[in-house]
C-alpha positions, -999 to 999 in steps of 0.1 A, spaced: 2 -2 1 29 25 7 44 20 -26 11 28 -43 3 54 -25 40 71 -29 29 75 -63 1 102 -52 12 137 -44 5 148 -10 -17 174 -26 -38 151 -47 -73 162 -54 -99 145 -76 -130 159 -59 -143 144 -37 -112 123 -31 -79 130 -15 -51 109 -8 -63 94 24 -97 87 8 -80 68 -22 -60 48 4 -95 37 20 -107 28 -13 -73 7 -24 -76 -12 12 -113 -22 2 -103 -34 -32 -76 -54 -22 -94 -68 8 -124 -79 -15 -103 -90 -46 -73 -111 -61 -54 -119 -90 -56 -82 -99 -51 -67 -136 -52 -33 -148 -52 -14 -185 -37 20 -177 -35 48 -204 -19 78 -192 -22 113 -212 2 142 -208 -18 174 -207 5 204 -196 35 214 -172 39 242 -151 75 255 -152 68 280 -123 55 256 -97 75 222 -109 38 209 -117 33 182 -145 -7 174 -153 -16 139 -166 -50 125 -173 -57 87 -169 -84 62 -181 -84 30 -161 -97 -5 -163 -92 -23 -129 -102 -62 -129 -102 -88 -104 -112 -118 -90 -137 -116 -59 -129 -136 -29 -147 -169 -33 -154 -165 -71 -137 -178 -101 -142 -155 -126 -126 -121 -133 -148 -92 -131 -146 -54 -136 -137 -39 -102 -136 -4 -114 -131 17 -145 -128 57 -149 -119 82 -178 -99 110 -177 -91 114 -143 -64 133 -125 -37 113 -119 -23 109 -85 
């Protein structure tokens, strides 16, 4: 979990989520699913040289097998979200 969250800025905001709420969502997903797989497309938007900020948008398909099940399902999907 620490390695995953290290990818997110401490100032991450994607309304209504902040870094702590993202942590809680990942904990829930990992506790309920196994054999996770993802397709992750990242698209560069812009940079701000004055503040050392880079904006990247991503689209993600997250899949896994729920505990007690045998078949892969879509756990979550999002389009053009702000990257952590």
